[in-house]
N, C-alpha and C positions, 0 to 999 in steps of 0.2 A: 259253341252255346249249346247247351243240352234246349229239346224242347219237347213240352207234354202238352197235351189237351188239359183245360179245364176240369172236366170232369174224370179223367185220370190222374189229374193232380190233386182231385178231393178225395178221390179212392185210396191211392196210394201217398197220404199227405205225408208219412214218415219217413216214406223211402225219398220225395222228393225233397226232403229239408236234408238228408244224406248228401245225395247228388249236389246240391248247393254249396256244398263245403267243400266240394271238387272244383267245380265251374258255375256260372250263373244259369239259371234254368228259364229260357221262355214259356211262357204259360199262355195258350191260345185258346180263344173261343169261337167257334163259326169262322176259322182260318186266320182270325184277330190278333195279334198281341193285346193280351190287356195287363200282363204281370211282369216281371223281370223277377226271380226269388235269388239274391242274392247271400252268402256267408258274412258275418258282419267284419270280416278281414276285408274283405271285399268293399264292403259299404263304406268302411271305415275310410280307406283309402278314396275312394270315390270323394269323399267329404273334406279329407284333408287336400285333395287336388284342387277342388273347387272353392278354397282358401286362399289359395295362390294367388296374386297377383296377376291381373290379366294383361298389362302396363309394362313392357320393357323398363328396367328400371334406367336403362341408359336415355331412352326415349323421355321420360319426365325430367332425366338431369339437362338434357339439352335443354328440354321448353323451359323448363327454369331459367337459363340461361339465356335463352331466346326472349322471355319475358322482362329479364334484367338490363338486356342491351336495347329492344326494341322497344318496349312497355310506350312508350309517351308516342311512336308511330301508331302503335295499337289503338289507343285511346282516341288518337287525332280520327283514326280511319273507322271509329265504333262509333262517331258522331253523325 
């Protein structure tokens, strides 16, 4: 990941935009990360990845089967 100071990013904004097309660019101010610049494709990939269910479908299936089989026990324990 490329790295640049906030001042350099301000002064060379067009160049930073081009850098972001190849790889994410970390922008730092006073030694702290303040922003990451991404290309539209990289951003779309992140958004698509975040929309993927995080629970394994097999776990969901097994949970459903467990509720069918042991539902009355779960209800009794919940009281």
